[in-house]
C-alpha positions as CSV (number, residue, x, y, z in Angstrom):
1,M,90.9,92.8,134.5
2,K,90.0,90.2,132.0
3,R,86.6,88.4,132.3
4,D,85.8,85.1,130.9
5,L,82.3,83.0,130.5
6,V,82.9,79.5,131.0
7,S,80.0,78.7,133.2
8,F,77.3,80.7,135.1
9,A,79.6,80.7,138.0
10,D,81.2,83.5,135.8
11,L,78.2,85.8,136.2
12,S,76.7,87.8,138.8
13,R,72.9,88.3,138.5
14,A,73.5,92.0,137.6
15,Q,75.8,90.8,134.8
16,A,73.5,88.5,133.4
17,D,70.5,90.9,133.3
18,R,72.9,93.4,131.6
19,L,73.9,90.8,129.0
20,F,70.1,90.6,128.2
21,A,69.6,94.4,128.1
22,T,72.7,94.7,125.5
23,A,71.5,91.8,123.5
24,L,68.1,93.4,123.3
25,R,69.5,96.8,121.9
26,L,72.0,95.0,119.6
27,K,69.2,93.2,118.0
28,A,66.9,96.3,118.0
29,D,69.9,98.1,116.2
30,L,70.5,95.5,113.7
31,R,66.5,95.5,112.7
32,A,67.0,99.2,112.3
33,G,70.0,99.0,110.4
34,R,72.2,100.7,112.6
35,R,76.0,99.8,112.2
36,R,78.1,99.1,115.2
37,Q,82.0,98.9,115.4
38,E,82.9,98.3,119.0
39,L,85.2,95.6,118.1
40,A,87.0,97.2,115.0
41,Q,90.4,96.0,114.9
42,R,89.6,93.1,117.4
43,T,89.9,89.3,116.4
44,L,88.5,86.5,118.0
45,A,89.8,82.8,117.8
46,L,87.2,80.1,117.4
47,I,88.4,76.7,118.5
48,F,86.7,73.7,117.4
49,H,86.9,70.2,118.8
50,K,83.0,69.6,117.8
51,P,81.5,70.9,114.5
52,S,78.4,73.3,114.5
53,L,76.2,75.1,112.5
54,R,74.9,77.7,115.2
55,T,78.0,78.1,117.1
56,R,80.3,78.6,114.2
57,V,78.0,80.9,112.3
58,S,76.7,82.9,115.0
59,F,80.1,83.6,116.7
60,E,81.4,84.6,113.0
61,V,78.6,86.8,112.2
62,A,78.5,88.4,115.5
63,M,82.3,89.3,115.3
64,T,81.3,90.8,111.5
65,Q,78.4,92.6,113.0
66,L,80.6,94.5,115.6
67,G,83.1,95.4,113.3
68,G,85.8,92.8,114.3
69,T,87.0,89.3,112.5
70,S,87.3,85.9,113.4
71,L,89.8,83.0,112.9
72,F,88.3,79.3,112.6
73,I,90.7,77.0,114.2
74,T,90.4,73.0,114.4
75,E,92.2,70.4,116.5
76,K,94.5,69.9,113.4
77,E,96.1,73.4,113.7
78,I,96.7,73.2,117.3
79,G,97.0,69.6,118.8
80,M,95.9,71.4,122.2
81,G,96.9,69.2,125.3
82,S,98.7,66.6,122.8
83,R,101.1,68.4,120.4
84,E,101.3,71.6,122.6
85,P,100.4,72.3,126.2
86,V,97.2,74.2,127.0
87,Q,99.0,76.9,128.7
88,D,101.3,77.5,126.0
89,V,98.2,77.7,123.4
90,A,97.0,80.0,125.9
91,R,99.9,82.5,126.0
92,V,100.5,82.4,122.2
93,L,97.0,83.1,121.4
94,S,96.9,85.8,123.9
95,G,99.6,87.7,122.0
96,Y,97.8,87.3,118.6
97,V,94.1,87.7,119.2
98,D,91.5,89.6,121.5
99,G,89.4,86.7,122.6
100,I,88.9,83.0,122.4
101,M,85.7,80.9,122.0
102,I,86.1,77.1,122.4
103,R,83.7,74.4,121.5
104,T,85.1,71.1,122.6
105,F,84.5,67.9,124.9
106,D,86.4,67.9,128.0
107,H,85.1,70.9,130.2
108,Q,88.5,71.1,131.9
109,L,90.1,72.0,128.6
110,A,87.9,75.4,128.7
111,V,88.8,75.9,132.3
112,D,92.4,75.6,131.9
113,L,92.4,77.5,128.6
114,A,90.6,80.5,130.5
115,R,93.0,80.0,133.5
116,H,96.3,80.8,131.3
117,A,95.0,83.2,128.7
118,A,95.4,86.7,129.2
119,I,92.3,87.5,127.0
120,P,88.6,86.7,127.4
121,V,87.6,82.9,127.0
122,V,84.0,82.0,126.0
123,N,82.8,78.5,126.4
124,G,81.0,77.5,123.0
125,L,80.0,74.1,124.4
126,T,81.6,71.6,126.6
127,D,80.2,67.9,127.3
128,W,79.4,69.3,130.7
129,L,78.0,72.7,130.0
130,H,76.4,75.1,127.6
131,P,75.9,78.7,128.9
132,C,75.9,80.4,125.6
133,Q,72.7,78.2,124.6
134,I,70.9,78.8,127.8
135,L,71.3,82.6,127.7
136,A,69.9,82.7,124.2
137,D,67.1,80.7,125.6
138,M,66.4,82.8,128.4
139,L,66.4,85.8,126.1
140,T,63.9,84.0,124.1
141,M,61.7,83.6,127.1
142,K,62.1,87.2,128.0
143,E,60.9,88.2,124.4
144,R,58.0,86.2,124.9
145,R,57.2,87.8,128.3
146,I,57.9,84.9,130.7
147,D,59.1,86.0,134.0
148,L,62.6,84.5,134.5
149,D,62.1,84.6,138.4
150,R,58.8,82.6,138.1
151,A,59.1,80.4,135.2
152,V,58.6,76.6,135.0
153,V,61.0,75.0,132.8
154,A,60.4,71.4,132.0
155,F,63.4,69.6,130.3
156,I,62.4,66.5,128.9
157,G,65.0,63.8,127.9
158,D,68.8,63.1,128.4
159,G,70.5,65.0,131.4
160,N,73.0,66.5,129.3
161,N,75.3,69.5,129.0
162,V,72.1,71.8,128.3
163,A,70.2,70.3,131.3
164,N,73.4,71.1,133.5
165,S,73.3,74.6,132.3
166,W,69.6,75.2,133.1
167,I,70.3,73.9,136.7
168,E,73.2,76.4,136.7
169,A,70.9,79.1,135.5
170,A,68.7,78.7,138.7
171,T,71.6,79.8,140.7
172,L,70.9,83.4,139.6
173,F,67.3,83.1,138.8
174,G,64.1,81.9,140.7
175,L,63.5,79.3,137.8
176,T,61.8,76.0,138.7
177,V,63.8,73.3,136.6
178,R,62.2,70.1,136.3
179,I,64.3,67.4,134.5
180,S,62.4,64.5,133.4
181,C,65.0,61.7,132.0
182,P,65.5,57.9,132.6
183,E,67.0,56.5,135.3
184,G,70.7,56.6,134.9
185,Y,70.6,59.4,132.6
186,E,70.4,62.1,135.3
187,P,72.2,65.7,135.2
188,D,75.1,66.3,137.5
189,P,73.9,65.9,141.3
190,N,76.4,68.5,142.4
191,L,74.7,71.2,140.4
192,G,71.3,70.5,142.0
193,A,72.7,70.6,145.3
194,K,74.2,74.1,144.5
195,V,70.9,75.4,143.8
196,K,69.6,73.9,147.0
197,A,71.9,75.4,149.2
198,A,72.2,78.7,147.3
199,G,69.2,79.2,145.3
200,P,67.1,81.4,144.5
201,G,65.6,78.8,142.1
202,H,64.5,75.1,142.7
203,V,65.5,72.0,140.8
204,A,63.6,68.4,140.7
205,I,64.2,65.4,138.9
206,V,60.9,63.8,137.8
207,R,60.7,60.6,136.0
208,S,57.3,61.1,134.3
209,P,57.3,63.6,131.6
210,E,53.6,64.2,132.0
211,E,54.4,65.4,135.8
212,A,57.1,67.5,134.5
213,A,55.0,69.4,131.9
214,E,52.0,70.0,134.1
215,G,51.6,73.6,134.3
216,A,55.0,74.6,132.6
217,D,55.8,77.8,131.0
218,V,58.5,76.0,128.8
219,L,58.8,72.6,127.4
220,Y,62.5,72.0,126.5
221,T,64.4,69.0,124.9
222,D,67.5,67.8,123.2
223,V,68.6,64.7,121.1
224,W,68.7,61.7,123.0
225,A,72.3,60.9,122.0
226,S,74.6,64.0,121.8
227,M,77.4,64.5,119.5
228,G,80.3,61.8,120.7
229,Q,77.5,59.4,122.0
230,E,76.4,58.1,118.3
231,A,77.6,54.5,119.3
232,E,74.8,54.6,122.1
233,R,72.2,55.7,119.9
234,E,70.2,52.3,119.1
235,K,70.6,51.4,123.0
236,R,69.0,54.9,123.9
237,L,66.3,54.7,121.5
238,P,63.9,52.3,123.3
239,I,64.9,53.9,127.0
240,F,64.0,57.4,125.8
241,R,61.0,56.5,124.0
242,R,58.6,58.0,126.3
243,Y,60.4,61.0,126.9
244,Q,59.1,63.1,123.7
245,V,57.8,66.5,123.4
246,N,54.5,66.3,121.5
247,G,51.2,67.6,121.3
248,D,50.0,65.3,124.3
249,L,52.7,66.8,126.6
250,L,52.1,70.4,125.3
251,R,48.4,70.1,126.5
252,R,49.8,69.5,130.0
253,A,51.7,72.9,130.0
254,K,50.2,76.4,130.4
255,K,48.3,77.5,127.4
256,S,50.9,80.3,127.1
257,A,53.7,77.8,127.2
258,I,56.5,77.9,124.4
259,V,58.4,74.9,122.8
260,L,62.4,74.9,122.7
261,H,64.9,72.7,121.3
262,C,68.4,73.8,121.0
263,L,69.0,72.0,117.7
264,P,69.7,70.0,115.5
265,A,66.4,68.1,115.9
266,H,65.5,64.5,115.2
267,R,62.0,65.0,114.4
268,G,59.9,61.9,115.5
269,E,62.4,61.0,118.1
270,E,62.5,63.7,120.7
271,I,60.2,66.0,119.4
272,T,57.2,65.7,117.0
273,N,57.1,67.7,113.6
274,D,53.8,69.2,114.9
275,A,55.6,70.4,118.1
276,I,58.5,72.2,116.6
277,E,56.4,73.6,113.8
278,G,53.3,74.4,115.7
279,P,52.1,77.9,117.0
280,Q,53.7,77.5,120.5
281,S,57.1,76.8,118.9
282,A,59.7,79.3,119.4
283,V,62.7,77.1,118.4
284,F,64.0,79.6,115.4
285,Q,63.6,82.7,117.5
286,Q,65.8,80.8,119.9
287,A,68.3,79.7,117.5
288,E,68.5,83.3,115.9
289,N,68.9,84.4,119.3
290,R,72.0,82.8,119.9
291,L,73.6,85.4,117.4
292,H,72.5,88.3,119.8
293,V,73.3,87.1,123.0
294,Q,76.8,86.1,121.8
295,K,77.0,89.7,120.3
296,A,76.2,90.9,123.8
297,I,79.0,88.5,125.5
298,L,81.4,89.6,122.9
299,F,80.6,93.2,123.5
300,E,80.7,93.1,127.3
301,L,84.0,91.1,127.2
302,M,86.1,92.6,124.6
303,A,84.8,96.0,123.8
304,P,87.3,98.6,125.1
305,S,86.3,100.8,127.9
306,K,82.6,99.7,127.5
307,Q,80.2,99.6,130.6
308,G,76.7,98.5,130.4
309,A,74.3,98.4,127.4
310,P,75.5,100.1,124.4
311,Q,74.1,103.6,123.6
312,R,72.1,104.2,120.5
313,Q,74.2,105.0,117.6
314,G,73.7,108.4,116.0
315,V,72.8,110.5,119.0
316,P,75.4,113.1,119.7
317,R,76.5,113.3,123.2
318,K,75.6,116.9,124.9
319,R,78.6,118.8,125.4
320,A,79.1,120.2,128.8
321,A,78.9,123.9,129.0
322,P,82.3,125.5,129.5
323,K,82.9,126.9,132.8
324,K,83.3,130.4,133.1
325,S,86.6,131.3,134.3
326,A,87.0,134.5,136.8
327,R,88.1,137.4,135.0
328,P,90.7,139.1,137.0
329,A,89.6,142.7,138.1
330,A,90.9,145.4,135.8
331,R,94.3,146.9,136.8
332,G,93.7,149.7,138.9
333,R,89.9,149.5,139.5
334,T,90.1,147.8,142.9
335,A,90.6,150.0,146.2
336,A,94.1,148.5,146.6
337,G,95.1,149.4,143.0
338,R,93.7,153.0,143.5
339,A,95.9,153.5,146.8
340,R,98.8,152.3,144.9
341,R,98.4,154.3,142.2
342,K,97.9,157.7,144.5
343,A,100.9,156.6,146.6
344,G,102.9,156.7,143.1
345,R,102.0,160.0,141.9
């Protein structure tokens, strides 16, 4: 049965933990020069309605490092929802390739594509959610020995798709997610209500960036005007000016706190240069981990007959000892055989 990753709702806690374990093993194998071929002869279609450095390169390299190939497809080739219905595109691609990654504006487009496709669909980003990014962020936190069930994440800035996915993550992990944003720029309230009802995490909307940062394990930010909101940039600048990750805010967090930014960054706006380049920044480790967590996602969703984390390459499996078959008794050696032989004389 095929699986998708459109949102955190597609993951159980056990599956999320397995993704992290798989990502760490694949990352270690890459560093050690161990080649992997689990996706040999497999092809991933990459549908882009929004351009991206990290999403495109990381997914293409992920497929290559797992032995597969990828196809870059733009809206001009498909016209999905305009020139051709989503369900038709899903069915056609299901006959050509083994998986689909989509990076688009309308979240419903990703949902519909997954509904009609017979192959796995991965959400590379929509205007509502960005699950691959947050999985990479949490992998970075694990590498920095931050407990995902006790961590305080202070998200400073616009309540956008990244903020929404942080809130979604709190439905699986015991995170405390503090979103500090101007009034009118809050994340989806339905997601917060879902966390409140089901936990295990906790979500709070905090107007003061200083209050959000107090004792935090992670200071996180994103651009104030996301792709597609460029026309609002000049309007947003004065509204968001105080929502900046900088040295003063970092001093309110734990001494061991890390700085994260999903990139691209506008240095001097949502984050200062000293914060992104300072000793507490994990921004570029975080960016690299997009590759490793997405390799894990593709491995889990597309590798044939694979369960759990990949095994280390080059270690031969132990063969089970052959079962000893019962030897038939030699003819005439049993009591019954001797009796028949005597009677036949």
